N, C-alpha and C positions, 0 to 999 in steps of 0.2 A: 722502139716505139717512140711515135711522134706525138706531140701535144694533141694533135687532132683525134688521135683514137682515145687518148684519155678523157678529153672534154666531156662526153657523156656521163662518164663515171663521176667526174668532179661535179657535175650539175646535179646529178642524182643525190650524191652524198650532202650536198649543200641544201637542198630541198629537205631531206629527211632531217637535218640539223635544225632547220627552221620550224619544221612542224613538230618535232619534238618540243623545242624551247617554246613554242606557244602552247602547247599542251600543258608543259610544266608550269608556266605562268598561270593557266586558267585553275590547274590544281591548287597552286599556292593561294590565290584570290579565294578559292572556294574554302580552303583551311582557315584562312584568316578570317572570312565570314562567318564560320562556324565557332571560331573562338570568341567572337565578338557578341556571340549570344548571351543573354542575361535573362534570368527568370522573370517573367511576365512580358516578354517580346512576343510578338506574333511571328509566326513562320509558315512557310508552305514546303509541305513534304515533295519529293519527288514523284509521288503519285497525284498530286495535286490537291492534297487536303490541307486545310487551313486550320491551324492550333495555336494555342499558348503555350509557350515554354513554362514549366513548373520547377524542375530540376535538372540539373546538368552533371552528368557523370563523366568518367573517363573516356568511354567509348559510347555510352549511351545518353539520352535525353527523354525526360519524362514530360509527355505534352498532355495538356487537356484539350480534348477535342470537343466537348460539349461540358456544360455546367455539370460538375460532378463525376464526369466520365474522362478516366486517365489511360493513357497507353505509353508503353515504352518503344523507342525507336533508336536504331543506330544513328550516331552523329551523321555518318555519311547520307543517310536518308533525307536530310534537311536540304531542300532545294533553294531556298531563299530566306534570308532574314528581312523582314518587312518593317518599314516605319510604321508607327502607331496610327498616323492618319491614313495611310494606305490599308493597314489592316481593318481598322473601322469602316473604311468605305467599302472593302471588298464583303467582309463578314457580316457588318450590321447595317450595310446600306447606307451610311452616313454620308452625306455630301455637303461638306462645308462650303463649297462654291456656289450652290444653287442659292437663289435669292427668294424663291418662293416660299412664302410662309403659309403654307398648307396646315391648316388645323384638323388634326385627326382626333376624334374623340376616343376617350379610354373606356368608355362602356358603350351600351346600345341605345342610349336615351335618344339621340338624334335620329334612329331608326324607326322609333315608335311613333304613331301618329298623334296628332294633337286633337283636341276636342273640336276646334275650328274645321279641322280638315275632314273630320268625321261628319260633321254636320251638313258641310257642302257635297260631300259624296252621297249622304242619304236624299239631299234635294234634287241632285242630278238623276238618282235611280228613280225617284218619282216622276220626274217629268218623262223618263223613258219609257215608264209603263203606261203612259198613256198612248203613246205611238205603237203601231203594231210592229211586232219583231219579225225579222226577216228568216225564213225557213232555210237553214243552210244545210239540209240533208240531201242526199243524193237519189231521192225518191223520184224526182221528175226526169233526172238524167237516165236512171235506168228504165223507165218507161220509155222514153225516146229511143233508146239504143234497142230496145225490143221490137217496136214499130219499124225501125229501119231494118232490122234482121229480117222481119216479115215480108217487107216490100221486096226485097232482093231474093228471098227464098232460101237464104243461106243462114246457117246457124253460126254461132261464134266460133272463130278459128278457120273456117272454110274459106278457100280461094278458088279462083278460076284457073289455077295452074293445072296443066295435064301432063 
């Protein structure tokens, strides 16, 4: 046997070795990430659900998926452990980088009308009452269509097709 005939087998074995080595490194990194989990950290499951870690067992993790709602997951189901800033940005919509200081009222008082606005609306309504209002009904359009139909001698839907 010459080295030329063994070369494809050597390349194949080398490629398999490199692939298993990179897969093993990914598994070790994932295991290390799961071991770094602490109660109170935010996580993303492999299904894409975001939750907060409450308790960590040997093979399971207790997650709080909503306030007062707890679920038990396998440790292998944790896809990523998130930093607090990233978790708050995704889950709560916090954006520390935004410089806009939008004021959002915590009640509906800004949505109600003030007395001044109501008086202005009443004045504009009185001035509109003096002018005649336009008739937006389709009575005139229906009458025109009927007269056009009588001119041609055709009823609705009829055509000249033979």
